[in-house]
C-alpha positions as a printed NumPy array, in Angstrom:
array([[-29.984,  11.636,  -1.852],
       [-28.624,  12.555,  -5.216],
       [-27.362,  15.458,  -7.204],
       [-28.778,  16.338, -10.584],
       [-25.946,  18.536, -11.769],
       [-24.299,  18.562, -15.154],
       [-21.791,  15.825, -15.976],
       [-18.735,  17.798, -15.078],
       [-19.942,  18.349, -11.528],
       [-21.562,  15.035, -10.725],
       [-18.416,  13.448,  -9.372],
       [-15.516,  14.954,  -7.541],
       [-12.376,  14.995,  -9.645],
       [ -9.703,  12.658,  -8.277],
       [ -6.546,  14.354,  -7.097],
       [ -3.379,  13.755,  -9.069],
       [ -1.551,  11.06 ,  -7.126],
       [  1.741,   9.243,  -7.592],
       [  1.654,   5.605,  -8.635],
       [  3.265,   4.593,  -5.356],
       [  2.937,   6.355,  -2.063],
       [  3.05 ,   5.573,   1.631],
       [ -0.682,   6.208,   1.695],
       [ -1.205,   2.893,  -0.068],
       [ -0.269,   1.085,   3.128],
       [ -3.192,   2.302,   5.276],
       [ -5.537,   2.012,   2.29 ],
       [ -4.455,  -1.599,   1.745],
       [ -4.919,  -2.284,   5.453],
       [ -8.426,  -0.878,   5.207],
       [ -9.234,  -3.282,   2.375],
       [ -7.606,  -6.132,   4.305],
       [ -9.828,  -5.371,   7.298],
       [-12.857,  -6.058,   5.094],
       [-11.425,  -9.472,   4.22 ],
       [-11.083, -10.217,   7.922],
       [-14.475,  -8.798,   8.905],
       [-16.611, -10.228,   6.109],
       [-14.537, -12.906,   4.402],
       [-12.982, -14.617,   7.429],
       [-15.529, -13.316,   9.971],
       [-12.791, -12.483,  12.443],
       [-14.002,  -9.273,  14.113],
       [-11.101,  -8.955,  16.575],
       [ -8.451,  -9.027,  13.852],
       [-10.675,  -7.041,  11.504],
       [-11.247,  -4.182,  13.936],
       [ -7.569,  -4.179,  14.898],
       [ -6.445,  -3.859,  11.278],
       [ -9.15 ,  -1.265,  10.605],
       [ -7.961,   0.844,  13.541],
       [ -4.356,   0.474,  12.386],
       [ -5.326,   1.646,   8.892],
       [ -7.042,   4.784,  10.173],
       [ -4.279,   5.508,  12.697],
       [ -1.513,   5.103,  10.146],
       [ -3.37 ,   7.332,   7.675],
       [ -3.561,  10.009,  10.385],
       [  0.236,   9.944,  10.682],
       [  0.879,   9.935,   6.929],
       [ -1.708,  12.245,   5.381],
       [ -4.537,  14.037,   7.168],
       [ -6.607,  14.342,   3.985],
       [ -6.278,  10.591,   3.389],
       [ -7.159,   9.999,   7.04 ],
       [-10.397,  11.945,   6.685],
       [-11.513,   9.944,   3.663],
       [-10.437,   6.531,   4.961],
       [-12.273,   7.338,   8.173],
       [-15.515,   7.728,   6.233],
       [-15.058,   4.307,   4.602],
       [-14.083,   2.81 ,   7.957],
       [-17.243,   4.161,   9.575],
       [-19.293,   2.531,   6.832],
       [-17.508,  -0.793,   7.346],
       [-18.04 ,  -0.579,  11.102],
       [-21.76 ,  -0.036,  10.617],
       [-22.039,  -2.985,   8.222],
       [-20.081,  -5.233,  10.583],
       [-22.674,  -4.834,  13.351],
       [-24.891,  -7.424,  11.657],
       [-24.604, -10.619,   9.684],
       [-25.168,  -9.997,   5.99 ],
       [-25.968, -13.619,   5.208],
       [-28.983, -14.009,   2.935],
       [-31.934, -14.406,   5.302],
       [-35.222, -13.029,   4.027],
       [-37.403, -13.016,   7.125],
       [-39.251,  -9.733,   7.486],
       [-37.384,  -8.682,  10.677],
       [-33.973,  -9.5  ,   9.191],
       [-34.729,  -7.67 ,   5.958],
       [-35.809,  -4.603,   7.935],
       [-32.669,  -4.765,  10.091],
       [-30.304,  -5.342,   7.191],
       [-31.966,  -2.657,   5.102],
       [-31.664,  -0.134,   7.934],
       [-28.023,  -0.932,   8.668],
       [-26.936,  -0.876,   5.036],
       [-28.756,   2.408,   4.504],
       [-26.959,   3.928,   7.498],
       [-23.6  ,   2.699,   6.187],
       [-24.11 ,   4.921,   3.136],
       [-25.992,   7.766,   4.785],
       [-23.595,   8.402,   7.679],
       [-20.423,   8.821,   5.52 ],
       [-22.401,  10.934,   3.044],
       [-23.729,  13.277,   5.741],
       [-20.339,  13.462,   7.45 ],
       [-18.647,  14.366,   4.167],
       [-21.3  ,  16.906,   3.235],
       [-21.888,  18.644,   6.552],
       [-18.841,  17.938,   8.756],
       [-16.127,  18.045,   6.094],
       [-18.192,  20.454,   3.955],
       [-17.122,  18.872,   0.691],
       [-18.88 ,  16.979,  -2.068],
       [-16.61 ,  13.965,  -2.342],
       [-19.527,  11.532,  -2.147],
       [-22.136,  12.048,  -4.836],
       [-24.845,   9.929,  -6.389],
       [-25.043,  11.054, -10.035],
       [-28.446,   9.86 , -11.196],
       [-29.22 ,  12.512, -13.8  ],
       [-25.979,  13.144, -15.646],
       [-27.446,  14.836, -18.701],
       [-25.599,  12.369, -20.942],
       [-27.219,   9.993, -23.415],
       [-25.979,   6.442, -23.304],
       [-23.706,   5.584, -26.194],
       [-24.364,   2.686, -28.538],
       [-21.633,   0.705, -26.767],
       [-23.234,   1.348, -23.385],
       [-26.628,   0.227, -24.668],
       [-25.203,  -2.968, -26.199],
       [-23.316,  -3.735, -22.995],
       [-26.598,  -4.192, -21.108],
       [-27.831,  -7.273, -23.032],
       [-24.258,  -8.57 , -22.983],
       [-24.392,  -8.482, -19.172],
       [-27.559, -10.6  , -19.244],
       [-25.936, -13.064, -21.654],
       [-22.81 , -13.365, -19.517],
       [-24.941, -13.879, -16.43 ],
       [-26.886, -16.611, -18.224],
       [-23.673, -18.372, -19.247],
       [-21.78 , -18.039, -15.953],
       [-24.221, -17.918, -13.051],
       [-26.013, -21.296, -13.373],
       [-22.714, -23.138, -13.498],
       [-21.377, -21.198, -10.538],
       [-24.391, -21.433,  -8.252],
       [-25.407, -25.007,  -8.983],
       [-22.087, -26.797,  -9.44 ],
       [-20.453, -25.066,  -6.472],
       [-23.538, -25.46 ,  -4.292],
       [-23.427, -21.744,  -3.461],
       [-27.17 , -21.474,  -4.115],
       [-27.685, -23.142,  -0.737],
       [-26.505, -19.903,   0.871],
       [-29.861, -18.458,  -0.2  ],
       [-33.188, -19.776,   1.133],
       [-35.589, -21.935,  -0.817],
       [-38.544, -19.817,  -1.921],
       [-41.833, -21.288,  -3.109],
       [-44.582, -19.088,  -1.657],
       [-45.373, -15.867,  -3.561],
       [-44.364, -13.593,  -0.681],
       [-41.068, -15.472,  -0.27 ],
       [-40.306, -15.089,  -3.961],
       [-41.146, -11.384,  -3.74 ],
       [-38.909, -10.905,  -0.694],
       [-35.992, -12.647,  -2.38 ],
       [-36.471, -10.506,  -5.491],
       [-36.599,  -7.284,  -3.466],
       [-33.654,  -8.315,  -1.291],
       [-31.41 ,  -9.203,  -4.22 ],
       [-32.26 ,  -5.937,  -5.95 ],
       [-31.839,  -3.788,  -2.85 ],
       [-28.391,  -5.173,  -2.104],
       [-27.395,  -4.706,  -5.738],
       [-28.302,  -1.009,  -5.605],
       [-26.603,  -0.604,  -2.23 ],
       [-23.4  ,  -2.19 ,  -3.59 ],
       [-23.084,   0.656,  -6.075],
       [-23.908,   3.332,  -3.511],
       [-21.29 ,   2.148,  -1.021],
       [-18.507,   0.428,  -2.941],
       [-18.525,   2.652,  -6.02 ],
       [-20.016,   6.035,  -5.122],
       [-18.508,   6.066,  -1.622],
       [-15.404,   3.86 ,  -1.313],
       [-14.146,   4.128,  -4.908],
       [-14.929,   7.843,  -5.12 ],
       [-13.043,   8.594,  -1.9  ],
       [-10.057,   6.434,  -2.806],
       [ -9.769,   8.087,  -6.231],
       [ -8.971,  11.38 ,  -4.505],
       [ -5.658,   9.932,  -3.327],
       [ -4.648,   7.156,  -5.724],
       [ -4.648,   6.468,  -9.468],
       [ -7.938,   5.02 , -10.652],
       [ -6.571,   1.519, -11.12 ],
       [ -5.251,   1.387,  -7.561],
       [ -8.468,   2.81 ,  -6.118],
       [-10.432,   0.261,  -8.146],
       [ -8.396,  -2.666,  -6.866],
       [ -8.81 ,  -1.46 ,  -3.288],
       [-12.582,  -1.117,  -3.557],
       [-12.892,  -4.452,  -5.363],
       [-11.291,  -6.237,  -2.41 ],
       [-13.868,  -4.707,  -0.07 ],
       [-16.685,  -5.413,  -2.528],
       [-15.681,  -9.06 ,  -2.925],
       [-15.294,  -9.579,   0.825],
       [-18.832,  -8.349,   1.463],
       [-20.252, -10.567,  -1.265],
       [-18.43 , -13.559,   0.221],
       [-20.315, -13.174,   3.49 ],
       [-23.533, -12.531,   1.577],
       [-23.186, -15.963,   0.004],
       [-20.952, -15.772,  -3.075],
       [-18.555, -18.364,  -1.726],
       [-16.607, -21.359,  -3.089],
       [-15.025, -19.997,  -6.301],
       [-17.324, -16.977,  -6.217],
       [-14.489, -14.43 ,  -5.824],
       [-13.196, -15.456,  -9.268],
       [-16.441, -13.981, -10.574],
       [-17.206, -11.202,  -8.079],
       [-13.739,  -9.603,  -8.079],
       [-13.701,  -9.016, -11.859],
       [-17.295,  -7.835, -11.646],
       [-16.351,  -5.284,  -8.974],
       [-13.455,  -4.064, -11.11 ],
       [-15.716,  -3.749, -14.148],
       [-18.272,  -1.768, -12.15 ],
       [-15.606,   0.639, -10.931],
       [-14.21 ,   1.041, -14.434],
       [-17.681,   1.497, -15.894],
       [-18.464,   4.197, -13.36 ],
       [-15.189,   5.923, -14.188],
       [-16.151,   6.   , -17.867],
       [-19.839,   6.848, -17.571],
       [-19.833,   8.9  , -14.352],
       [-23.376,   7.592, -13.963],
       [-24.832,   5.835, -10.941],
       [-27.925,   5.116, -13.014],
       [-25.951,   3.167, -15.576],
       [-23.929,   1.02 , -13.156],
       [-27.104,   0.275, -11.188],
       [-28.814,  -0.864, -14.409],
       [-25.872,  -3.153, -15.144],
       [-25.943,  -4.555, -11.618],
       [-29.708,  -5.082, -11.533],
       [-29.698,  -6.905, -14.864],
       [-26.985,  -9.23 , -13.564],
       [-28.883,  -9.671, -10.291],
       [-32.077, -10.493, -12.172],
       [-30.278, -13.532, -13.554],
       [-28.942, -14.268, -10.042],
       [-32.514, -14.273,  -8.715],
       [-33.817, -16.557, -11.473],
       [-30.94 , -18.996, -11.058],
       [-31.394, -19.218,  -7.279],
       [-35.106, -19.935,  -7.667],
       [-34.374, -22.614, -10.284],
       [-31.501, -24.151,  -8.309],
       [-33.743, -24.833,  -5.31 ],
       [-36.707, -26.038,  -7.361],
       [-35.357, -27.547, -10.572],
       [-38.784, -27.909, -12.183],
       [-39.123, -24.128, -12.165],
       [-37.505, -22.035, -14.868],
       [-35.773, -24.951, -16.684],
       [-34.095, -22.512, -19.059],
       [-30.501, -22.738, -17.868],
       [-27.553, -24.795, -19.062],
       [-24.99 , -25.986, -16.493]])
């Protein structure tokens, strides 16, 4: 599910959009629905606001309606399950299936119903990473090392993830953290951000997707003061994708950060393991 085209065709070019437009209202409502659905876990209000967002977009701009509908469908699919961090085999299979569908259904609808290429997954861009991009990767690990232990342990957020001691439990946690990290980029960046960029300036589209991104991560377990970390991270991922036009690169960034997440969670539950962190 990717395109291996040259850089200039790997992402759809965003339409020129005014800095302020009526279309921002339904788009903001769409982001607000994610806060209600995943942050506050209020499905009645969340679905109501989501429906209002899509309905209002239909009245304002049919092109915006079509793209917001794709994001809304993805949010609806995600909302059918709890995305709390449970790593039992049945729950991992269920969550993996639902999250995959939340990306696959909008992609197929865009490609075969709308017959456009708004949603793309640029893995092979044909571009070499710059020196700055290469140096940013170890910087991500360093920042994760400095920030994540303090966040998880002092806030107690690590308790939102299970204690893992058996080898298969450790493996499942590692796979689960990595899978969700990859999915984040497929849905929030390559789907939501890409679709929103067709109608709004990049900075507005980035803010809108970051709200959705942060809301999902709240339900996943990044609670307490987690949004102070996850919201900037979501913005950075959107901005990085804008610059690099590379799914591969933003996934590498995310997985490096999530590797530190995994190590910190294991250490937080069993302090004798991996005593390499300062907090």
